N, C-alpha and C positions, 0 to 999 in steps of 0.2 A: 180504544184499542191501538190506534196509531201511535199514541205517546208511549204506551206500554211496550210496543214492538221496538220503538226507537231506544227505549231504556234498556231492553234486553240486548239489543245489538251493541250498544255502547258498553254495557257491562261485560259482555262476553268477548268482545274484540280484544280487550286488553289481557285476557286470560288464556286465549287459545292460539295455537299455531295454525289451526285450520280456518275454514271459511264460515262466516255467520251471515245468513241470508234472512232478511226481514221485509224485503220489498214485496209489493203486490204480485209481481210476475213470478218471482221465485216461489212464493207461498202457494200460488195457484198450481204450479208444477208438482208440488208435494201434497196437494190436497186430494189426489186420486191415485189409484193404481190400476190393476187389471180387474178389479171388482166393479160392482155397480154403485159403490158408495163414494161419498165425497166428504171430507172433513178438513177444513182449512186450519193449518197449524199456526201457532203463535210465531214460530221461527223454525228455520232449518239450519242445521250445522253439519258441515263436512269435516269431521275430525281427522287430523293427521296422525295423532299419537294416542296411546292409551291415556296419557295424562290429560289430553283434551276431553276425553269422555268422562274421566273422573271429575274434572272441573265442571262440566255440564251437569252431572248428577248432583254434585254438591250445591251448585247454583239453584237447581230445581228444588232440592230439599229446602233450601233457605227461603225460596219465594213461592213455594207451593205449586210449581208447574209439573206437568206430567212429561214423560219421556217415551218416544216411540222409535225404536230401531227400525231401519229400513235397508233393504238390499237393492235389488233391481226394480222393486215395485211391480213384480210379475205375479203376485199372489192374487187369486180370484176370490179370496175370502175377506179382504180388507184388513189383513193382519198388521200392515205397516201404517195405518191411518190413525190420526188423533189430533186433538186440538192443542196439544202442548208443543214441545220442542222435538222435531224429527231429527234423528241422527242418520245421515246418509253414509253408510259404511262402504258403499261401492266405489267411492272416488279414490281413496288413498290406502285403504286396508287391503292391499292386493299382493302381499308377499306370500310365497309358498316355498317350502324347502323339503327335500328328502335326500337320503343317502342312496346314491345310485348302486352301491354294493349291497344295500339292505333296504330295498324299496317297499318292504311290506307295510310300512307306515309312512304317512306324509303329514307335515304340519302346514296348515293353511290359515291365513287371516280371513276375517269374515267377508271381505269384499272380493275374494277370488271367485271367478266365474267357473262353474262346474266344467263346462266344455274346455276351458283353458287348462284346468287341472288335468283333465284326461289327455289333452294334447301333449302336455309335459310328461305325463306318465307313459305315453306311447314309446318314448325312447328306451324304456326299460321293460316294455311289453307288460305293463300293469294297467289297471283301470280302477277307478272308484265306481263300484257296481250300480248302486241305486240310480235310476235314470228317469227323473221327472221329465215331462214333455217340454218343459221350459229350460232344459239344461244348457241350451246355447246362451242363455242370458242370466239364469238364476245364480245367486251368490251362495257361497258355502255357509255363511252365517244363517241364511234363510233355509238352506238344506237341513241344517241341524235343528233350527227353530221349529220347523213343521214336520220333522221326521220324514223327509221326502223319500218317495219311492216311485216306481213307474211300471211300465210294461214287463220288465225283466224281474219282477218281484220273485217269481218262482225260482230264479237262479240266485239272485243277490239279496233278497229280502229288502228291508228298509235301512235307513241311515243308522237307526238305533243299534243294529247288529254290527255296525262298523265303527262305532265311536270308542275312542280310548280315553281322551281327556278333552276338557274344555276350559279355556281361560275366559273369565268374564268379569265384568264390573258389577258389583252388587248394588242394591238400592242405597246402601250406606256410603257408596263411593270407594269401597275396598275392592282391590283386585285379587282374585283367587284363582287357583288352578283346581278344577274339579275333576276327579277321576274315581278310582276305587279307593275308599278310605277305611282303615281299620276302626272297628268299634271298641277296641280295647285300649288300654293306656289312659293317660290323662290329657293327651292332646297338647302338651306344652311344647313350645318352640325353643330354639337356642337362646333367645333373649328373654325367656321366662313368660312370654304371653301365650295365650291359648290359640292354637291353630284354628283359623276361621272355618276352613273346610271340615276339619274334624268335628268342630262344634255343630255345624249344620248337618253333618252326616248322622251324628248321634240323635239330633232332634227329628230328622226325617225318619230314621229307623224306628224311633218311638211312635211317630204318627202311623207308620205302616203297621206296627204291632197293634196299636190301639184300634185301628179300623180294619184289621186283617179280614174278618168275615165279610164286612161290607164291600171291601175291595174285590174279593173273590166272587161275591154274588153279582157284582156289577160287570164282571168280565163278559164281553160278548163272545159268541162261539165262532167268530170270524177267524180266518187264517191270519189276516193282517192285524197289526196292533191298533188299538183304539186311539182316538186323539187325546190331547190334554196331557196331564201329569200321569204317567204310567207308573204306578206304585207297586204292582203285583210281584215284580221280580228284582227289586232294587237291592234287597238284603239277602246275602248268601255267604256261607263260609266265614262268618264273622266280619264281613265287610259290607259296605253300602256303596253302590255305584251312582254317584251324583252326576257323572257325565251322561248316563242314560236318562236321568231325570230331566236334563236340559233338552233332550230330544222331544219335540212336541210342545215345548213350553211357550213358544211364540213371543219371546221377549218379555215375558211377564215375571220371570224369576231373576233375571240378570241379563246384562247386555253382552252378548257373545263377541269376543274380539279375536280369538284364535281357537283352533281345534286340532287335535291329533286323531287321524282317521286310519283305519286299516284299508289296504288296497287288495285287489284280487288279480290273479294272473289272467292274461288273455286266454280265450279259448282258441284251440287250433283251427277248427273249421265251424262255420255257422251256415245253416240252411233255413230257408223260409218257405212255407207253403200257404197259399191263399185257398181257402175252402169256401165255396159259395152254396147258399142254402135258399130254399123256397119258403122257409118258415123261420121266424126269429127264435121261437121257443125251442125248436129242434137244434138250432145252432148252439144255444145255451146248454142243452143237454149233451151235445157232442163235446163241448168244451170240458165237461167233467171227465169224460173218458180220456181226452187228449192230455189233460194235466196229469192224470195217473200214469201216462206212458212216458213221463220224463221230459215234457216240454219245458223250455226255458221261459217262454212267453206264450200267451194265448189271448188275443184281443178280439173283441166282437164289435162290429159296426152294423147299424140298422140301415134300412132302405133309404132314408132321407140322406144320411151321410154318404152313402154310395152314389146316390143321384147327384149330389153336389160335386163329388169327385169326378164323376163322368162329365158333368157340365163345365167344369173349370179346367180340365186337362184332357187333351186329345188322346194321350197315351193311356190314361185311365179309362177313357171311353172305349178304347179297343180291348182293354184288359178285363173290365168288369161286365159281366153279362147284364143286359138291360132288365131281365126279369128276376134278378137276385133280390131277395128280401132281407138277406143278412149275409155277412161274411166273417169268417174267422181268419185272422193272421196268426200263424203259429211258427215259433222258432225253436229249432233243435240245434244242439252242438255236439261235436265229436272230434276224434283225433284223426280220422281218415275220411277223405272226401267221398270216396266210392261207397264206403259203408254207410256214411251219413245219408247220402242220396238214396240208397236202397231203403234205409230205415224210414225216411220221410215218405217215400213212395208206398211202402208197405202200410204205414199208418194211414195214409190218405185213402188207400184202397179199402182198408178195414172200416174206416168211417163211412165211406160211400156205400159199402155193402150193408152196414148196420142201419144207416139212416137214408132212406130213399129220397128224402128231401135235399140231400147233398148231391148236387148235380154237376158240379164242375170244380176243377182245381188248377192251380198254377204253382210250380215248384222252381226254386232257384237257389244255387249256391254261389252264383257270381256276385261279386261285391257291389258293382254299380246297380244291378237289378234288385239286389237285396235291399240296398238303401232306398231305391225307388219304392219298393213295397212298403218299407217302414214309413216313408214320408206320407203315404196314404193314410195311415192311422194317426200320425203325430201332428199333421198340419191341417187335417180336414176340419177339425172342430173350430179353430180360429177362422177358417174359410167361411163358416156360417155367416160371418158378418158381411160377406159380399152380397147377401140377399138384399134386394131393394126394399125400401119402405121403412117404417118406424118400428116394426116388430123385430125383435132381436132374440137370438137364442142366448139368454142371459145365464151367468153363473151364480146361482143362488141355492139350488138343490142338486148341485153337480157332483156331490161326493157322498155316496152311500155305499157301505160295505155289508154284505150278508155272507153267511156260510155258502161256499160254492154249490153245495147240493140243494140249497134253497133258491138259487138264482133263477132257474126256469119259472118256478111258481111265483116268485116275487116280481118278475117282469110282467106277468099277466096281471098281478095285483096293481102294479104301478100304472099300467096302461088303462085299467079300469078307473083308477083315481083321476088320471088326466081327463078321461072322458067325462067323469062327473063334474069336473071343474071347467069343462069346455076349453081345454088347453091342449095344444099339440107340443110334443117335445122330441128332440133328437136323443138317441140312445147309443152310448158307447160304453164298453165295459172291458176291464181286464178280467175276462170271464174265468180264466183259469184259477184265479184266487178270489173271485167274488166281489170285485170292486166295480161299482157302477158310476158312470158320469152321465147324468141326464140333464138336458137343458131345455126348459120350456120357452116357447116363442111368445114373448109379451112385449108390450110397449110400456117402458117405464115412465112415460109421461102421462099414462092413463091411470088416474088415481083409483078408479074402481077395480081395474084389473090388478093393480099392485096391492090393493088392500086384501085381495083374496089369495095373493101369492103365499103369504105366510101360513094361511090355512092349508094350502096345498102342500107346503113343506112339512107342516105338522103331521098331516095325514101320511105322507110318504115315510117320514122318520118313524112315526109310531108303528107302522106296519113292519118296518125294518127291525125295530126292537122286538117285535113279537116273534120273529124267526131267528133271533139271536144276533142281529146285526147292529150297526152303529152308523153315526153320521160324522163325517169329517176326518176319516182315517188317513187319507192321502193329502188333502189340501188344507187340513187344519180346521179350527173352529172360527177364528177371526170374528168379524162383525156378523158374518152370514149365519153362524150356527151357535154362537155362545148363548143366545137366548134359550137354546134347547139343552144346555149343559145339565141343569138341575134334574130335568126329567130323564136325560140320557144316563147319567151316572148314579142316580138314585141316592142310596145311603152313602155311597163312596164320595159323593160331592162334598160332604163334610171334611173328608180327608184332604181333598184338593184345596178347599178353603183354608185349612190349617197350614198346608204347605205354602200357599200364597202369603198367609199372614207371617209365617216364619221368615221368608225371603224378602217380602215387601210389605211391611205393616202399614206404610203410609199410602199404599196403592198408587205409587208414582210410575211404576214400570208398565207401560202399555195397558192401561186399565180398559175394561170392557172386552177383553179377549180371554178365553178359557173360563175365567170367573167373571160373571156379569154383574150388572147392577139390578137385576131382577125386574127391569122394566118390561121385558118381554117384547119390545118393539124393535125388530131387527131392521125395519125399513125407514127409520126416522132420519137417516142420513143418506138418502138416495142422491146420486149424481144429478146435477142440473142438466136437463136436455131441452127444455122448452124455450123456443126463441122469444126474446124480449127486446128485439130491435126491429126497425123497419128498414128494408133495403130499397134504395132508389138507384136507377140505372139498370144495367143488365137487361133482361127480357121483360121485366114487369116491375112496377114500383110498389106492389103490395106484397107483404110478407106471407100472409094467409096461412094460418095453421091448418085450415082445411086443405091447403095444397100439400101440407105434410101428410095428412091422412090419405088424400087421394093418390099419393105416390106409392102407397103400399102395393108391392107386387111380389108377394110370397106365394106364387102359384104352386111351387113345388112343396110348400110346407103349410098348406092351408090350416089356419089356426082355428077356425070355427068359433072364434070368440069375439069378433068385432061386429058391431052393427052401426047403423047410421047415427045412433045416439051417443056413441063413444066420445065424440068430440066435446060433448057437453060435460063430460066427467073429468076433463083435463084440468089440472091445477093451473091457476093464474091465467084464466082465459082472457082473450084480447077484447076486453070491454071498452078499451079506450085506445084504439090503434094510433090515433093522432098524437097522443102524448108520449109515445115510445121514442127512444133515441133513433136517429136516422144514420145509416151508413150509405154514403154515396159510393157504390161499388164501381170499380174501374174496369173489371173484366166482364166477361159474359157469364152471367149466372141466372139460372131459373129461380123463381121466387123462393123455393125451398132449398136450393142446392147447397148454398154455403153452410147453412146450419146443419143440414144432413151430412155433408162431407166432414164437418168437424166432429159431429157426435158419432159418426160411424166408427171412429177410432175407439176400440174397447179398452185401450191401455195395456194390451197383452205384453208389451215390452219386447216383442220380437225384433223391433228395429234397433235394439241395443246390442245386438250380436257383434262380437269383435273378431270373429274368425278371419284370418288373413286370406282364406280361400273363398270368402263370401263378399258380396257387393253391398248388402244392405247398409246404407248410410256410411260412406267413407269418412265423413266428418266425425261422426261419433267414435269411429275406431281410433282416431287420432286424438280425440278430446272427449273423455268419458264423463263430462258433466251432464246432468240430466237435461239441461237446456239445449245441448247439442243433439239430442235424439229427435227423430221425427215426431215421436209421440208428444214431445213438449210443444211443438208447433200446433198440433191439433188441439191440445189442451188449451192453449192460449186463445186460439180462434173460437173454440167452443165457449170459453169464458166470456169473450166479447159478445158472441151471439146470444148467450143466455143471460146477459146483464150483470155478470159477476165482475167484469171489467168494463170500463167505459169505452165506447168506440174511439174516443180521443186517445186512448192508450196506444193505439197502433201508430200514432204520429210521434211517439216519444222515442228518443235515442235508445232507451232500454229495450223497447220492443224490437227496434230495428236491429240491435245487436243479436237478438235471438233469431230473427228472420234471416240475417246474413249468414247464419250457420247452416243454411240451406243453399247449396250452390247449383241447384236445378239439375242434378244428375239423373233424376227420375228413378233411381234404384228402389227407393222406398215404395213408390207407387206400384211397381211391378212385383216386388217381393212381399209387400204387406199382405197378410192373409185376408184383410178386409178391403184391399185395393184403395186405401184412402189416398186421395190426390193431394199430398202435401205440397208438391211444387206449385200447384195452382193456388192453394191457400196462401202460400208464402209470396207468390206473385202479387196477389191482392194486398197482402199486408205491407209489402215493400212499396207498392204503388201508393198506398195511403200515406206513408211517410214522405215519399218523394213529392206527392201532390201538395203537401203542406210545407215542406222544408227544402225542396230542391235536391239536386244531386251533389255528392261530395266531389272534390277536385278530381280524384282518380276515376270515379264513375263518369264525370263530365268528360274527361279525356277519352275514355273508352266509348262514350256515346258518339264521339266524333271520329271514330277510328277510320271510317271510310275517307273522310277528308284528310286525315293525317297520312294515310297510306297513299292517297292520290298525290299529295305534295312530295312525299318521300320518293315515290316512283318517278316523278318528273325530274328529280335531282338524285337519281339512284346512286351514282358513284360517291357523291358527297355525303348522302344520307347514310350509306353503308359504312363509310369511314367514320362518321361522327358517332354512330350508335355503338361503335367499338371503343370509343374513348372513355376512359374511366370518369373524367370530369363531366362528360355529357350524361352518362348514366347517373351520376350523383345528382345532377340538376333535375333529371327526369324523376328521380325518387323524391327529392325535396319538393318539387313543384307539382307533380301529378301522382305521387304515390306508387310509381312503377318500380318494383324492386331492382336495385342496382346489381343484384346477383343473378338476375335473369338474362340469359343470352337473348338478343332480339333477332328477329328474322331478317334475311337479306331481301332487298327490294329489287325488282326487275325494272329495266328502263322503260319498257312498254307493258301496259296491262294486257291481260288475255283478251278482255272485251274489245280493246282497241285493235289488237291483231286479228281477232275473229271477224270484226267488221271489215278490215282490209281484205280478208280472204273470202268474203261473201257469205259468211255463216250467219250474219245478222238479218238476212232476208229470208222470210218464210218460204217454204216450198209447197208446190201443189201436187207433189207426188202422193200416190195413194198407198205406198209401201209404209213400213214401220217408220214412225217419225217421233222424235223426242225433242223437248226443250231442255237445254242444259242450264240449270240454275247454279251459278258458279260460286257465289259467296266470296268473302274478302281474300282469304289466304291464297287460294288458287288463282285469283284474278291479279293480285299485286305482287305476290312473293314466289309462288311455285307455279309459274305458268306452264312448266313442263308437265306437271300433273294434269292440268286442264287439257293440254293437247293430247296427253295419253288417253284421257276419257274420250275425247272426240275421235281419235284414231281407232281405238278399240271398238267403239260403236260403229263407226263406218266400216270397219273390217267385218262386222256382222251383217252389213247391208242396211244399216239403220241410218236414216237421214237425220242430221243434227242441226238444230236451229238454236242460235245463241242471241236472244233479244238484247240489243245494246241498251235498252231502257230499264233493264232489271236493276233493282236496288239490292243492297246487302240484306241478309235475312232479318237482321234486327235482334238476333238471339241475345246478344250482350245487353241490349236495352231491356229486353223482357226479363232477363235474369236479375237485373238490378232494380226492377220496378219502375223504370222510366216509360210507362205505357203511353203517355201522351206523346212522347217523342217517337216511340215505336209504331204507333198506329198509322201515321201517314206512310211509312215504309211498307207496312203490312197491306194497307189498302191499295197502294200502287202496285205492289207485287201480285196481289190477288186479282186485281182488275186485268193486269197483263196476262197472267198465267191462266186464268179461267177462260179467257177468250181463246188461248192456244188449245186448251183442253177441248173446248167446243169445236175446234177445227180438226180434232183428231189426234192431237199430240199427247204423249205422256211426258211427265216431268222427271228428270233424272238429276240427282245431286251426288257429288263426290264427298261432301262433308256431312257426317252424321248429324251435327248440330243443325245444319240447314234443313236436312230432311225432317228432323223432329220439329223444327219450327213450322214448316209447311203443313205437316200432318197433324200435329198436336197443339201447338201454341197458337197458331193463327185462328182456328175456330174458337179458342178461348178468349181471343182479344177483340174480334169483330163479329157481330151477329149478322152474318151474311151467308146466304146459300152458296155463293161462289167460293167462300173459304172452305166449305165442306167439299165442294166439287174439286178444288185444287188438292185438298188432302187425299181424296180418294184415288187420284191418279199420280201421286208423287211416289218415286222409288229411289232408294239408294242404288248406286250404279251396280253394285254386286247383286242386289236383289233383282234388278232388271235383267242382267245378263243370265242369272239363274233361271228366270222365267223363259228366256230364249232357249236355254238348254232343255228345260222341261218340254218345250214345244219342238225340240230337235232342230232348232235354227241357230245353234251356237257353233261357231267354227272351232274345229278340234285340231287344226294344223299348228300345234304348239311344239316348239323345239325344247329340248331338255335344258334345265337350269340346275347346275350342281351346287346348290346352297343348302345349308341347314340353318333355318331361321326360327326365331321365336315369334309367336303371335299374341298380341294383346288385344282383347275385345274391349272397345270403348264403351263407356256406360250408355251413351246415347244410342249406339248401335244395338246394344243389348235391350234397351228400352223399346226399340223399334221392332226387332225381329227375334229377340231371345238368343240370337247367335249371329254368326257371320256368313252370309251367302258367299262372300268373296273367298273366305277360307275354304269353303266347299269347292269352289271353282279351281283354286290353286292345287287341289289334289289331282287335277287332270294333267298337271305339268310334270313330265318325267324327270326324275332326279331331284326334284325340289322337295325338301322336307320342311314343312312349316308346322311347328309344334305349339299348340295352345299352352299358354302359361297363365293359369288362373290364380293370381295372387292379389286380386282386388283392383281397386281403382288406381289410376295414375296420379290422382290428386291435383291435376291441373285445372280441370273444369273450365275450359275456355279461357277467358281473361281473368277469372277469379284468382288463379295462382300467380298471375303477374303482379298482383298488388303486394306492396311491402308488408302490410299487416298479415297477409296470408301465406307468405313464403315459407315460414318454418312449419306451419301446419301442413302445407302442401308437401313439403319434404318428408314429413313423418308419414303421411298417407302413402307415398310412393315407395317407401323403403322396402317392404316385402317384395314388391314387384321388381324394383331395381336390383335388389340382391340376387334374384333369380336370373335376371337378364344379363348380369355381369359374368355369369358362368361361361367358360370357354366352349361349352356345347353349342352356343349360338353365335353365328356370325353377326347378326343384326336382328332388328325387331321389325315386324310387319304390323301395321295398324291403320285403320281408316281415318282416325281422328287427328287433325293437325296439332291440337294442343297436347294430345297424348304423345305424339311423336316428338314434339319439342321437349316434353318432360322426360321421356325415357332416354333421349339423346343426352340431355343435361345430366341425368343421374346415373345412367348406365355406361356413359362414355362410349357408346356404340351408335352406329347409324340406325335410322328408322325410316321405313319406306312404306308408301301406300300400296296396297295389293294390286291396284290397277296398273301401277308401273311394272310390276312383275309380269302381269299378263301381257302388257305391251312389249316387254323384253322377250317373252316366250313367243310372241307373234312375229318378232323381228322388226317391230315398229319403233323400237327404242334401243339404242345401244345399251349394253350392260351398264347398270348404274356405277359410276366411277367410285363412289364410296364403297360399294360392295366389292368391286374388283380389288380396290386397294386393301381393304380389310382381309379379303381372301388371300391375297399375296402375302400379307403380313403374318397370317395364321400359318400358312404352309412354308414360310421361309425358315 
């Protein structure tokens, strides 16, 4: 296989403009998606042009390989998986065009993200209506391929109702435009050849006519379209619509490259009501009435999903009654807000009068709250993966549609089937149009449990067919449901086989989807999740699969299906632990934690979002390769843990390149629905490389940053002069990899710690009043001593005694981020020993640098297994959070003078990871005349010292552009931010001053003269 892959790579590189990937790491990334399946491809190609795709198709035809188109890999059915050549359309096929004077249609390439399309259409107040839950990441090629729809089906229907034309590459390598084609004429073109699309249209029409009765008999009674090749309405008025045929074809008839789609106008006003019920079946019955009253959406959630929402979000805990067994989220739209509000209230009252089990409701027309309500339904299912233990709510039977009137009865039937199989499941439904998404809680490493899963699916699907339903209408058939196609489509299956034979006689295009191989085994390609390595170090040297089992803590979703014998039924049991590969872990890991952390990622792809107003993975937003996504890192670590990649792989430069695409911002950890700790996984991966290969010159330079700063401060005038010389910057770039384009900070003659010792702050106090230790970190100590003194003075102004231990070390965050854990550990141990003793004496710990706060609270306990590290973490505060605590206790001084500035506020990633927001920003609202407006345009892209490196400068610049563009506006005098590196970045790219919020408080207290830069910029603005 290795030689074959190398041959494929060599053959294709000379033919393509795009990328050809055949290495182990890349193939591992494309072996899985958001499903429970895994298939390692022979190669992955990122085509740049249609000609690239044609070349790949011709090559596969010549050598007998299969082809598997892929978008974001967010499908839960495994549609993009295969053992041939994967075509990643998401990287380069991202062009979209529309005429702003006639925006009723839009032309998109296959890799355009649906959310990006709608952001562009917003300028003309249009929208592409179908709204799959994954629209923030899913690509338009996939939207067409699975005939995507979502909650708003009642208003917009599915993609099939919006398709005009599709450009695709056929299995022959020919490029065609498929739309509505006439069935008359001879199909000849100007050059005398027969038009391919006309020829296909005639053949498809013939198949439809031949199987007409079978096609009609197989039609379900659902409102939604069934999956697969929908042949019932292709022929009308002497034409055949081949664009509609491509909707739901899942890449099996042609490789979609572009599509022309119809758009819809914005609705004027939208309102949402949440209706709470004490019975699930009653909620389903109420949904039937609501849909008839003109609702645009009507979604149903069961008790388990509501409980998880309450447990994971304080706002939802206040919003959702604890005794609710079910909830309906209903949206209506209208032209007038007052009339719409009255209509919603009247309908809510009507439902509550008719169904006594409806006991509460919440209504909103306000945009922010409406979006909050919608997030409840759209993100809670991925949040199921936050549940501890090996049981997961897996997507295998998650897509069943029934006629809406049959939904209440079918829900009862489904629950009885789950009981018979001793399985618990979560239930979510687009109840207004009869679409069900049920996820059973199972352990896919348990062979006995998984062997019964297909029987469970068969029972549920069969019962759905009995009431006129179908399986796969919204998410497609893929690997999950193709095994059921023959039974589902009955006599019409022959028509679908005939269509497949017409378009792809060699079965090259995504085989095993829609039309199967009749093996009937859907679970033969399950994702690997069982640990096949031994861990040494951490808390315990044994890996113990029993530890995996004992970690199960699904108390809120009792499965009733596990017993003490289940561990005996797992595949690949550890009969020979001693022969397993060993990983010497460098961080603190429980025996099962690394494997569980990696396998907890379900591959949903949420981390691929590119919205400029979101934080999830700033690196991926600037670099849309799959390896840049957080999901990729979890995939690789799972592959190591399950034996698909050797542990030695982590010590290779190739693995390090992927690991370095994580700069430890922690946004994925807090935004991931499953809360996968990617930063900790990458800390371990980087440390494995460093332990074997050492540090790069630039990392080595940054590892000694405190020494460099100390020497620079000792000779501050000379150092400040030198770092502004072009030739010195050139030498720093060549010698240490520090970008010559980066402005470097100015150094102070004396460090803050030295001055603090002179002023007696380094001696602990015996006072019993509030006392804090100020943990300074590098920048405030050596470069911005004014900031450090502002912290001290503001705290003392509150009556707080400040202690500044002169033996404190730097936080070591830069060492941790680059994986130099052996170098970081002595710093960490010294700081923990010092600070823990202070805490025991009654001190709290205060930091002015978010990275330092995060290091003490999150990173230190991951680096040393010491109760003192946890003690330090529990009493560490950001300065803003500490002052806000004083305000809550009414001990905050309010004698603040006015400051007449209008400033922008940027929330640092580490600050967001710590508190979700900025306590300092809340405090600044107390200052009269001061307007500080939050600007949420993503990450600054600096990431501590990461952005200082030459190789990262351009990527860092791309990340900051949306933010910098907003900050340059004349509305803002300057920028406020807690993070040093963020302030450096926005000053560099916005060409305006940036200031720490604590300085503004010091100015308002009269403890600091007005910042000279702000005063100067204000005078320039008003001149």
